[in-house]
N, C-alpha and C positions, 0 to 999 in steps of 0.2 A: 794278312796282318794277324798277329798274336796278342791276345789280351793276357797279361799275367795277373792272376786273380789270387791275391794274397788275403787269406781268410781265416776266421776262426770259428768253430762251431758254438763257441760259447758267447759270441758277439750278436746282440739282438739287430744291430745295424748289417751285420753280414747277412742274417736271416731275411730282413726286410729288402734288401736288394738283390737277393739271389736269383728269383725268377726273372727279375728285369734285364740283368746283365746277361743271363742265357737268351733272353728274347733278343737283345741289342746283338749278341754275336752272331745268333741264327741269322737274323734279318740282313746283317751286314756282311755277311760270309766270312766271319772272323772265327779264329780258332782260340777258344775258351780254355786257358790252362789253370785249373784249379790247383791252389798251391797252399794247403793248410800248414800254418806255423805255430811257432811256440811263442807267444807274446811274452810269456815270463822271461823271455831271454832279450826280447826286442825293447820292452819297456826300460828296462835299467839303462840301456845304452842310447834311448831316445828321449828321454825325460818324461815318459809316460808312467802312469800309476794305475793299479787295479782299481775297480770301482769303489771297494771298500775303504781304500785309503785315500780317496780324492776329497777335497774340502765339501762340507755339506751343502753349500750353495751349488757346487757343481753336480752333486748327486739329485738334489732336488730338481735342479734343471733338466738333467737326463731324462728323469721319469716324466716331466711335462713333455718333453720332445718326443720320447717314445710313444706316448698316447697321441699326440698329434699325428705323427707319421702313420701310426698304424691305423689311425681312423681314415686318413687321407687315402692311404694305399689300400683300404678294405681289408686288411689281415688282422685277425684277431689276436694279436699278440699280447700276452700278459707280461707287462713291464716288471713284475717281481714274481717270477714263477717259484714256485716250492724248492726246486731243486738249484737254484742259482746262488752262487757261481758253480759251474762244472769244476770239479776239482781233479779232473784227470784228463790226459791226453788222449785217452783211448778212442772216443768219438772221431777225432780228427785222424788217428792213425787206421781207423777203419776205412775212412774216405780215401787215404793215401793208399790202404791195401786195395781196395776195388779198383783203383786207378792203375796201379802196378800191374794187376792181374787182368787189366784190359777189359773190364765189364763196360759196357756201353752207356749204361744208365748211372755212372758215377754221379752226374749233378743231381739227378732225381733222389739217389740215395743220400747226398748230402743234405738236401732240402728235408727229407723224411727224418733225418736224425736231428736236425735243427727245429723241425716242427716238434718233434718229442719234448724237446726242452721247453721251447717258447710258447706253444699252443697246448699241449697234451698233459703238461706237468708231470713227465717220465723224468726218472732218474737215468738219464743217458749214460752216466757212469757205469752202471750196472750192465755187465755183458750179457746177461739175460734179455733186458730190453733191447740192446743193441741187435741181438738175436732175432728177435721178435721183428723189429724194423726191417732188418736184412731180408728175412725170410719172404717179405712181401715182394722181393725183387729178384732175389736168386735163390737157388737150391742148396748151396754150399755154404750157408751162414757159418756153421762152426768152424769151417776151415778158415774162412776169412778172418774171423776173430782171433783164431790161433795165430795166424800169419801176421795180424796185426801187432803181435808182440815180439815179432821177429827183429834181429839186428838190421835186416835189409830195409824194414819201415822205418826203423829208428834213424838209420843212415839218411834215408830220403828226406825225412822231416828235418833233420839237422841240415842238410843240404839247402832246403827250401827257406829255412829261418836265416841261415848266413846268406843266402841270395837278398833276402828282403833287407837285411841290415845293410848289405853292399849297396843297395838301390834306394837307400834312405826311407825305407818303409817304418812308420811309427806308429800306426793305427789300423783297426779293422773295420772295414774291408778297405783294401787298397787295390786299385786297378791300375796297372801300368801298361802303356802302349807306346812303343818307341822310347822318347825319353819324357814322356809326359806322364805324371803321377797325379792321380785322382783317388783322394782320400774320402771314403764315406758314400754310402747309398745315394746321399743327396747330391752327388756329383756325377751321376751317371748321364744326365742330360748333356754335360759338357763332354764326356766321353764319346757319346754317339755324335755329337756335332763334329768332333775332331775326326772321327772314323769317316763320316761322310765328306768332309773336305779332302781327306787322303784318297778317297775312292772316285773322286771328279777325274 
């Protein structure tokens, strides 16, 4: 079975669920297909809004929920990091690049990029910081960052984004298996239950 994992590096909820969805896929012998998308294109067609445009009530509640979930999951996430929101698609394009180039540790790299934003207070829109992160995993960080700006990567991201819209994705993260849509890291238990029923 394949889990389509529509994500955004700028989503704290994606970060909070990233390790767990990887664990679920490995434990249940599922393919996890990570698909960074442009939510700037998805929100307008799905009724979503970026955080700063949401009503104050929703913004305040979001911060409380992030604190609750980060404490529950024992992840030292900063709900209001210095460099949020990320204003570039480059970090997501880097994730797509390492995927296209068939690096085996794409999910580890994705985690490290999000960790830079949500825990380490890094400006992950800066190619220099992305290079430092990538260098921990691969020797060709410069080449990967250059490739991230290519038309091939842009085309791939557009295809992921259009696929997400066609599949009724509206928020990050979204996990899809068969015809079942699970929005949010707090739905991962339901995802795993579905997989286990299918595996019986």
